[in-house]
PDB file of N, CA, C and O in Angstrom, chain B, residues numbered from 101:
ATOM      1  N   MET B 101       2.319 -39.593  26.364  1.00  0.00           N
ATOM      2  CA  MET B 101       1.072 -40.045  25.787  1.00  0.00           C
ATOM      3  C   MET B 101       0.049 -40.161  26.910  1.00  0.00           C
ATOM      4  O   MET B 101       0.312 -40.771  27.947  1.00  0.00           O
ATOM      5  N   SER B 102      -1.108 -39.574  26.692  1.00  0.00           N
ATOM      6  CA  SER B 102      -2.115 -39.609  27.747  1.00  0.00           C
ATOM      7  C   SER B 102      -3.168 -40.660  27.437  1.00  0.00           C
ATOM      8  O   SER B 102      -3.395 -41.026  26.284  1.00  0.00           O
ATOM      9  N   ASN B 103      -3.784 -41.117  28.472  1.00  0.00           N
ATOM     10  CA  ASN B 103      -4.835 -42.115  28.350  1.00  0.00           C
ATOM     11  C   ASN B 103      -6.147 -41.439  28.727  1.00  0.00           C
ATOM     12  O   ASN B 103      -6.295 -40.971  29.856  1.00  0.00           O
ATOM     13  N   PRO B 104      -7.107 -41.380  27.795  1.00  0.00           N
ATOM     14  CA  PRO B 104      -8.352 -40.666  28.098  1.00  0.00           C
ATOM     15  C   PRO B 104      -9.133 -41.272  29.254  1.00  0.00           C
ATOM     16  O   PRO B 104      -9.970 -40.598  29.853  1.00  0.00           O
ATOM     17  N   ILE B 105      -8.872 -42.527  29.574  1.00  0.00           N
ATOM     18  CA  ILE B 105      -9.592 -43.165  30.677  1.00  0.00           C
ATOM     19  C   ILE B 105      -9.180 -42.562  32.015  1.00  0.00           C
ATOM     20  O   ILE B 105     -10.005 -42.429  32.920  1.00  0.00           O
ATOM     21  N   ILE B 106      -7.897 -42.196  32.141  1.00  0.00           N
ATOM     22  CA  ILE B 106      -7.426 -41.715  33.443  1.00  0.00           C
ATOM     23  C   ILE B 106      -7.160 -40.220  33.473  1.00  0.00           C
ATOM     24  O   ILE B 106      -6.699 -39.697  34.487  1.00  0.00           O
ATOM     25  N   GLU B 107      -7.443 -39.520  32.373  1.00  0.00           N
ATOM     26  CA  GLU B 107      -7.230 -38.079  32.390  1.00  0.00           C
ATOM     27  C   GLU B 107      -8.156 -37.443  33.414  1.00  0.00           C
ATOM     28  O   GLU B 107      -9.308 -37.843  33.577  1.00  0.00           O
ATOM     29  N   LEU B 108      -7.626 -36.456  34.087  1.00  0.00           N
ATOM     30  CA  LEU B 108      -8.405 -35.749  35.095  1.00  0.00           C
ATOM     31  C   LEU B 108      -9.426 -34.861  34.400  1.00  0.00           C
ATOM     32  O   LEU B 108      -9.070 -34.022  33.572  1.00  0.00           O
ATOM     33  N   LYS B 109     -10.655 -35.042  34.730  1.00  0.00           N
ATOM     34  CA  LYS B 109     -11.709 -34.204  34.183  1.00  0.00           C
ATOM     35  C   LYS B 109     -12.247 -33.374  35.336  1.00  0.00           C
ATOM     36  O   LYS B 109     -12.945 -33.882  36.214  1.00  0.00           O
ATOM     37  N   ARG B 110     -11.921 -32.128  35.322  1.00  0.00           N
ATOM     38  CA  ARG B 110     -12.327 -31.259  36.419  1.00  0.00           C
ATOM     39  C   ARG B 110     -13.716 -30.698  36.166  1.00  0.00           C
ATOM     40  O   ARG B 110     -14.022 -30.202  35.082  1.00  0.00           O
ATOM     41  N   LYS B 111     -14.512 -30.786  37.153  1.00  0.00           N
ATOM     42  CA  LYS B 111     -15.808 -30.140  37.161  1.00  0.00           C
ATOM     43  C   LYS B 111     -15.765 -29.227  38.369  1.00  0.00           C
ATOM     44  O   LYS B 111     -15.106 -29.527  39.364  1.00  0.00           O
ATOM     45  N   ASN B 112     -16.446 -28.152  38.279  1.00  0.00           N
ATOM     46  CA  ASN B 112     -16.445 -27.217  39.400  1.00  0.00           C
ATOM     47  C   ASN B 112     -17.312 -27.781  40.519  1.00  0.00           C
ATOM     48  O   ASN B 112     -18.440 -27.342  40.744  1.00  0.00           O
ATOM     49  N   ARG B 113     -16.756 -28.757  41.203  1.00  0.00           N
ATOM     50  CA  ARG B 113     -17.465 -29.406  42.298  1.00  0.00           C
ATOM     51  C   ARG B 113     -16.756 -29.084  43.600  1.00  0.00           C
ATOM     52  O   ARG B 113     -15.532 -28.963  43.657  1.00  0.00           O
ATOM     53  N   THR B 114     -17.544 -28.953  44.619  1.00  0.00           N
ATOM     54  CA  THR B 114     -17.003 -28.707  45.939  1.00  0.00           C
ATOM     55  C   THR B 114     -17.296 -29.928  46.793  1.00  0.00           C
ATOM     56  O   THR B 114     -18.449 -30.304  47.002  1.00  0.00           O
ATOM     57  N   PHE B 115     -16.232 -30.529  47.275  1.00  0.00           N
ATOM     58  CA  PHE B 115     -16.385 -31.694  48.133  1.00  0.00           C
ATOM     59  C   PHE B 115     -16.177 -31.237  49.571  1.00  0.00           C
ATOM     60  O   PHE B 115     -15.051 -31.010  50.014  1.00  0.00           O
ATOM     61  N   ASN B 116     -17.284 -31.109  50.281  1.00  0.00           N
ATOM     62  CA  ASN B 116     -17.226 -30.648  51.663  1.00  0.00           C
ATOM     63  C   ASN B 116     -18.266 -31.403  52.485  1.00  0.00           C
ATOM     64  O   ASN B 116     -18.898 -32.341  52.000  1.00  0.00           O
ATOM     65  N   SER B 117     -18.428 -30.989  53.709  1.00  0.00           N
ATOM     66  CA  SER B 117     -19.347 -31.695  54.603  1.00  0.00           C
ATOM     67  C   SER B 117     -20.788 -31.640  54.093  1.00  0.00           C
ATOM     68  O   SER B 117     -21.535 -32.605  54.253  1.00  0.00           O
ATOM     69  N   ALA B 118     -21.180 -30.531  53.488  1.00  0.00           N
ATOM     70  CA  ALA B 118     -22.545 -30.429  52.949  1.00  0.00           C
ATOM     71  C   ALA B 118     -22.740 -31.428  51.811  1.00  0.00           C
ATOM     72  O   ALA B 118     -23.791 -32.063  51.713  1.00  0.00           O
ATOM     73  N   TRP B 119     -21.738 -31.568  50.958  1.00  0.00           N
ATOM     74  CA  TRP B 119     -21.787 -32.543  49.857  1.00  0.00           C
ATOM     75  C   TRP B 119     -21.916 -33.961  50.425  1.00  0.00           C
ATOM     76  O   TRP B 119     -22.733 -34.748  49.948  1.00  0.00           O
ATOM     77  N   LEU B 120     -21.119 -34.282  51.431  1.00  0.00           N
ATOM     78  CA  LEU B 120     -21.137 -35.623  52.010  1.00  0.00           C
ATOM     79  C   LEU B 120     -22.508 -35.955  52.582  1.00  0.00           C
ATOM     80  O   LEU B 120     -22.988 -37.081  52.450  1.00  0.00           O
ATOM     81  N   ARG B 121     -23.132 -34.977  53.214  1.00  0.00           N
ATOM     82  CA  ARG B 121     -24.420 -35.227  53.857  1.00  0.00           C
ATOM     83  C   ARG B 121     -25.567 -35.415  52.863  1.00  0.00           C
ATOM     84  O   ARG B 121     -26.693 -35.697  53.273  1.00  0.00           O
ATOM     85  N   THR B 122     -25.302 -35.264  51.578  1.00  0.00           N
ATOM     86  CA  THR B 122     -26.339 -35.550  50.579  1.00  0.00           C
ATOM     87  C   THR B 122     -26.450 -37.046  50.315  1.00  0.00           C
ATOM     88  O   THR B 122     -27.385 -37.484  49.645  1.00  0.00           O
ATOM     89  N   TYR B 123     -25.511 -37.836  50.833  1.00  0.00           N
ATOM     90  CA  TYR B 123     -25.518 -39.282  50.620  1.00  0.00           C
ATOM     91  C   TYR B 123     -26.210 -40.007  51.769  1.00  0.00           C
ATOM     92  O   TYR B 123     -26.091 -39.631  52.935  1.00  0.00           O
ATOM     93  N   LYS B 124     -26.936 -41.058  51.399  1.00  0.00           N
ATOM     94  CA  LYS B 124     -27.664 -41.865  52.377  1.00  0.00           C
ATOM     95  C   LYS B 124     -26.692 -42.405  53.428  1.00  0.00           C
ATOM     96  O   LYS B 124     -25.637 -42.951  53.103  1.00  0.00           O
ATOM     97  N   GLY B 125     -27.068 -42.242  54.666  1.00  0.00           N
ATOM     98  CA  GLY B 125     -26.243 -42.712  55.769  1.00  0.00           C
ATOM     99  C   GLY B 125     -25.388 -41.611  56.377  1.00  0.00           C
ATOM    100  O   GLY B 125     -24.867 -41.767  57.481  1.00  0.00           O
ATOM    101  N   PHE B 126     -25.240 -40.498  55.663  1.00  0.00           N
ATOM    102  CA  PHE B 126     -24.423 -39.391  56.166  1.00  0.00           C
ATOM    103  C   PHE B 126     -25.266 -38.146  56.455  1.00  0.00           C
ATOM    104  O   PHE B 126     -24.723 -37.096  56.798  1.00  0.00           O
ATOM    105  N   GLU B 127     -26.579 -38.261  56.317  1.00  0.00           N
ATOM    106  CA  GLU B 127     -27.449 -37.096  56.481  1.00  0.00           C
ATOM    107  C   GLU B 127     -27.282 -36.414  57.838  1.00  0.00           C
ATOM    108  O   GLU B 127     -27.329 -35.187  57.918  1.00  0.00           O
ATOM    109  N   ASP B 128     -27.091 -37.174  58.883  1.00  0.00           N
ATOM    110  CA  ASP B 128     -27.015 -36.624  60.239  1.00  0.00           C
ATOM    111  C   ASP B 128     -25.592 -36.584  60.784  1.00  0.00           C
ATOM    112  O   ASP B 128     -25.384 -36.434  61.988  1.00  0.00           O
ATOM    113  N   CYS B 129     -24.633 -36.716  59.908  1.00  0.00           N
ATOM    114  CA  CYS B 129     -23.223 -36.728  60.316  1.00  0.00           C
ATOM    115  C   CYS B 129     -22.828 -35.341  60.846  1.00  0.00           C
ATOM    116  O   CYS B 129     -23.068 -34.339  60.173  1.00  0.00           O
ATOM    117  N   PRO B 130     -22.232 -35.269  62.031  1.00  0.00           N
ATOM    118  CA  PRO B 130     -21.799 -33.977  62.572  1.00  0.00           C
ATOM    119  C   PRO B 130     -20.775 -33.299  61.648  1.00  0.00           C
ATOM    120  O   PRO B 130     -19.997 -33.967  60.966  1.00  0.00           O
ATOM    121  N   GLU B 131     -20.795 -31.992  61.643  1.00  0.00           N
ATOM    122  CA  GLU B 131     -19.929 -31.183  60.766  1.00  0.00           C
ATOM    123  C   GLU B 131     -18.459 -31.589  60.849  1.00  0.00           C
ATOM    124  O   GLU B 131     -17.816 -31.824  59.826  1.00  0.00           O
ATOM    125  N   GLU B 132     -17.941 -31.669  62.050  1.00  0.00           N
ATOM    126  CA  GLU B 132     -16.514 -31.974  62.230  1.00  0.00           C
ATOM    127  C   GLU B 132     -16.171 -33.367  61.692  1.00  0.00           C
ATOM    128  O   GLU B 132     -15.154 -33.550  61.024  1.00  0.00           O
ATOM    129  N   GLU B 133     -17.019 -34.327  61.988  1.00  0.00           N
ATOM    130  CA  GLU B 133     -16.782 -35.688  61.501  1.00  0.00           C
ATOM    131  C   GLU B 133     -16.890 -35.743  59.975  1.00  0.00           C
ATOM    132  O   GLU B 133     -16.099 -36.418  59.316  1.00  0.00           O
ATOM    133  N   ALA B 134     -17.865 -35.034  59.425  1.00  0.00           N
ATOM    134  CA  ALA B 134     -18.040 -35.007  57.969  1.00  0.00           C
ATOM    135  C   ALA B 134     -16.813 -34.403  57.288  1.00  0.00           C
ATOM    136  O   ALA B 134     -16.384 -34.890  56.242  1.00  0.00           O
ATOM    137  N   GLU B 135     -16.254 -33.362  57.863  1.00  0.00           N
ATOM    138  CA  GLU B 135     -15.052 -32.744  57.293  1.00  0.00           C
ATOM    139  C   GLU B 135     -13.879 -33.721  57.301  1.00  0.00           C
ATOM    140  O   GLU B 135     -13.113 -33.781  56.339  1.00  0.00           O
ATOM    141  N   LYS B 136     -13.736 -34.478  58.375  1.00  0.00           N
ATOM    142  CA  LYS B 136     -12.660 -35.474  58.451  1.00  0.00           C
ATOM    143  C   LYS B 136     -12.855 -36.564  57.398  1.00  0.00           C
ATOM    144  O   LYS B 136     -11.894 -36.997  56.762  1.00  0.00           O
ATOM    145  N   ILE B 137     -14.088 -37.000  57.218  1.00  0.00           N
ATOM    146  CA  ILE B 137     -14.374 -38.046  56.230  1.00  0.00           C
ATOM    147  C   ILE B 137     -14.071 -37.544  54.823  1.00  0.00           C
ATOM    148  O   ILE B 137     -13.481 -38.268  54.021  1.00  0.00           O
ATOM    149  N   VAL B 138     -14.465 -36.321  54.519  1.00  0.00           N
ATOM    150  CA  VAL B 138     -14.185 -35.749  53.195  1.00  0.00           C
ATOM    151  C   VAL B 138     -12.681 -35.674  52.968  1.00  0.00           C
ATOM    152  O   VAL B 138     -12.205 -35.994  51.879  1.00  0.00           O
ATOM    153  N   GLU B 139     -11.935 -35.261  53.971  1.00  0.00           N
ATOM    154  CA  GLU B 139     -10.477 -35.196  53.857  1.00  0.00           C
ATOM    155  C   GLU B 139      -9.898 -36.589  53.596  1.00  0.00           C
ATOM    156  O   GLU B 139      -9.009 -36.745  52.759  1.00  0.00           O
ATOM    157  N   GLN B 140     -10.396 -37.589  54.305  1.00  0.00           N
ATOM    158  CA  GLN B 140      -9.925 -38.960  54.094  1.00  0.00           C
ATOM    159  C   GLN B 140     -10.267 -39.456  52.689  1.00  0.00           C
ATOM    160  O   GLN B 140      -9.463 -40.143  52.061  1.00  0.00           O
ATOM    161  N   LEU B 141     -11.446 -39.114  52.202  1.00  0.00           N
ATOM    162  CA  LEU B 141     -11.833 -39.510  50.844  1.00  0.00           C
ATOM    163  C   LEU B 141     -10.936 -38.848  49.799  1.00  0.00           C
ATOM    164  O   LEU B 141     -10.576 -39.470  48.800  1.00  0.00           O
ATOM    165  N   GLN B 142     -10.576 -37.582  50.034  1.00  0.00           N
ATOM    166  CA  GLN B 142      -9.686 -36.892  49.098  1.00  0.00           C
ATOM    167  C   GLN B 142      -8.300 -37.527  49.103  1.00  0.00           C
ATOM    168  O   GLN B 142      -7.676 -37.662  48.050  1.00  0.00           O
ATOM    169  N   GLN B 143      -7.818 -37.914  50.270  1.00  0.00           N
ATOM    170  CA  GLN B 143      -6.522 -38.588  50.351  1.00  0.00           C
ATOM    171  C   GLN B 143      -6.567 -39.936  49.642  1.00  0.00           C
ATOM    172  O   GLN B 143      -5.628 -40.298  48.932  1.00  0.00           O
ATOM    173  N   LEU B 144      -7.645 -40.674  49.828  1.00  0.00           N
ATOM    174  CA  LEU B 144      -7.801 -41.960  49.153  1.00  0.00           C
ATOM    175  C   LEU B 144      -7.844 -41.770  47.636  1.00  0.00           C
ATOM    176  O   LEU B 144      -7.222 -42.531  46.895  1.00  0.00           O
ATOM    177  N   ALA B 145      -8.570 -40.765  47.180  1.00  0.00           N
ATOM    178  CA  ALA B 145      -8.643 -40.490  45.740  1.00  0.00           C
ATOM    179  C   ALA B 145      -7.264 -40.167  45.179  1.00  0.00           C
ATOM    180  O   ALA B 145      -6.925 -40.618  44.085  1.00  0.00           O
ATOM    181  N   ASP B 146      -6.466 -39.396  45.907  1.00  0.00           N
ATOM    182  CA  ASP B 146      -5.103 -39.073  45.468  1.00  0.00           C
ATOM    183  C   ASP B 146      -4.259 -40.337  45.347  1.00  0.00           C
ATOM    184  O   ASP B 146      -3.509 -40.497  44.384  1.00  0.00           O
ATOM    185  N   ILE B 147      -4.381 -41.229  46.316  1.00  0.00           N
ATOM    186  CA  ILE B 147      -3.612 -42.477  46.296  1.00  0.00           C
ATOM    187  C   ILE B 147      -4.023 -43.338  45.105  1.00  0.00           C
ATOM    188  O   ILE B 147      -3.171 -43.843  44.374  1.00  0.00           O
ATOM    189  N   VAL B 148      -5.318 -43.502  44.914  1.00  0.00           N
ATOM    190  CA  VAL B 148      -5.816 -44.346  43.822  1.00  0.00           C
ATOM    191  C   VAL B 148      -5.422 -43.764  42.469  1.00  0.00           C
ATOM    192  O   VAL B 148      -4.951 -44.495  41.598  1.00  0.00           O
ATOM    193  N   CYS B 149      -5.609 -42.466  42.283  1.00  0.00           N
ATOM    194  CA  CYS B 149      -5.257 -41.839  41.003  1.00  0.00           C
ATOM    195  C   CYS B 149      -3.761 -41.949  40.738  1.00  0.00           C
ATOM    196  O   CYS B 149      -3.348 -42.227  39.612  1.00  0.00           O
ATOM    197  N   GLY B 150      -2.955 -41.735  41.761  1.00  0.00           N
ATOM    198  CA  GLY B 150      -1.507 -41.868  41.606  1.00  0.00           C
ATOM    199  C   GLY B 150      -1.116 -43.279  41.221  1.00  0.00           C
ATOM    200  O   GLY B 150      -0.244 -43.474  40.375  1.00  0.00           O
ATOM    201  N   HIS B 151      -1.750 -44.263  41.831  1.00  0.00           N
ATOM    202  CA  HIS B 151      -1.462 -45.664  41.516  1.00  0.00           C
ATOM    203  C   HIS B 151      -1.842 -45.983  40.066  1.00  0.00           C
ATOM    204  O   HIS B 151      -1.075 -46.625  39.347  1.00  0.00           O
ATOM    205  N   VAL B 152      -3.012 -45.539  39.646  1.00  0.00           N
ATOM    206  CA  VAL B 152      -3.466 -45.801  38.275  1.00  0.00           C
ATOM    207  C   VAL B 152      -2.517 -45.153  37.275  1.00  0.00           C
ATOM    208  O   VAL B 152      -2.171 -45.761  36.262  1.00  0.00           O
ATOM    209  N   GLN B 153      -2.102 -43.937  37.552  1.00  0.00           N
ATOM    210  CA  GLN B 153      -1.190 -43.249  36.637  1.00  0.00           C
ATOM    211  C   GLN B 153       0.162 -43.948  36.580  1.00  0.00           C
ATOM    212  O   GLN B 153       0.725 -44.100  35.496  1.00  0.00           O
ATOM    213  N   ARG B 154       0.694 -44.374  37.717  1.00  0.00           N
ATOM    214  CA  ARG B 154       1.984 -45.082  37.725  1.00  0.00           C
ATOM    215  C   ARG B 154       1.877 -46.414  36.998  1.00  0.00           C
ATOM    216  O   ARG B 154       2.755 -46.775  36.213  1.00  0.00           O
ATOM    217  N   THR B 155       0.802 -47.136  37.262  1.00  0.00           N
ATOM    218  CA  THR B 155       0.603 -48.437  36.626  1.00  0.00           C
ATOM    219  C   THR B 155       0.497 -48.282  35.115  1.00  0.00           C
ATOM    220  O   THR B 155       1.095 -49.059  34.371  1.00  0.00           O
ATOM    221  N   GLU B 156      -0.248 -47.298  34.660  1.00  0.00           N
ATOM    222  CA  GLU B 156      -0.396 -47.059  33.223  1.00  0.00           C
ATOM    223  C   GLU B 156       0.937 -46.658  32.615  1.00  0.00           C
ATOM    224  O   GLU B 156       1.280 -47.102  31.519  1.00  0.00           O
ATOM    225  N   HIS B 157       1.687 -45.826  33.315  1.00  0.00           N
ATOM    226  CA  HIS B 157       3.006 -45.400  32.833  1.00  0.00           C
ATOM    227  C   HIS B 157       3.942 -46.601  32.713  1.00  0.00           C
ATOM    228  O   HIS B 157       4.681 -46.719  31.735  1.00  0.00           O
ATOM    229  N   GLU B 158       3.913 -47.481  33.696  1.00  0.00           N
ATOM    230  CA  GLU B 158       4.759 -48.679  33.664  1.00  0.00           C
ATOM    231  C   GLU B 158       4.368 -49.588  32.502  1.00  0.00           C
ATOM    232  O   GLU B 158       5.236 -50.179  31.860  1.00  0.00           O
ATOM    233  N   ARG B 159       3.081 -49.704  32.230  1.00  0.00           N
ATOM    234  CA  ARG B 159       2.628 -50.545  31.112  1.00  0.00           C
ATOM    235  C   ARG B 159       3.104 -49.991  29.782  1.00  0.00           C
ATOM    236  O   ARG B 159       3.562 -50.746  28.924  1.00  0.00           O
ATOM    237  N   THR B 160       3.002 -48.688  29.601  1.00  0.00           N
ATOM    238  CA  THR B 160       3.428 -48.111  28.324  1.00  0.00           C
ATOM    239  C   THR B 160       4.939 -48.200  28.183  1.00  0.00           C
ATOM    240  O   THR B 160       5.437 -48.348  27.067  1.00  0.00           O
ATOM    241  N   ASP B 161       5.681 -48.113  29.280  1.00  0.00           N
ATOM    242  CA  ASP B 161       7.139 -48.278  29.223  1.00  0.00           C
ATOM    243  C   ASP B 161       7.502 -49.696  28.801  1.00  0.00           C
ATOM    244  O   ASP B 161       8.437 -49.891  28.024  1.00  0.00           O
ATOM    245  N   GLN B 162       6.783 -50.672  29.298  1.00  0.00           N
ATOM    246  CA  GLN B 162       7.070 -52.071  28.979  1.00  0.00           C
ATOM    247  C   GLN B 162       6.740 -52.400  27.527  1.00  0.00           C
ATOM    248  O   GLN B 162       7.378 -53.266  26.929  1.00  0.00           O
ATOM    249  N   LYS B 163       5.750 -51.718  26.959  1.00  0.00           N
ATOM    250  CA  LYS B 163       5.370 -51.973  25.573  1.00  0.00           C
ATOM    251  C   LYS B 163       6.249 -51.205  24.594  1.00  0.00           C
ATOM    252  O   LYS B 163       6.203 -51.453  23.389  1.00  0.00           O
ATOM    253  N   GLY B 164       7.040 -50.285  25.103  1.00  0.00           N
ATOM    254  CA  GLY B 164       7.914 -49.503  24.245  1.00  0.00           C
ATOM    255  C   GLY B 164       7.232 -48.331  23.567  1.00  0.00           C
ATOM    256  O   GLY B 164       7.711 -47.849  22.541  1.00  0.00           O
ATOM    257  N   PHE B 165       6.129 -47.867  24.118  1.00  0.00           N
ATOM    258  CA  PHE B 165       5.425 -46.727  23.535  1.00  0.00           C
ATOM    259  C   PHE B 165       5.966 -45.441  24.067  1.00  0.00           C
ATOM    260  O   PHE B 165       5.495 -44.369  23.689  1.00  0.00           O
TER     261      PHE B 165
END
């Protein structure tokens, strides 16, 4: 059973150094540093999404759904 709140909705977005530099405070960020930050953000997103999915799965198991 899927939960529409946590379903992955893919948009054709590219998360790269150019994308990061569109945000206030990152406009002058060097290319190499921006790439590292984007990679760290992607890793954080993977961790958070995985946690939300596991937590939701555990809740539905406990309710017997």
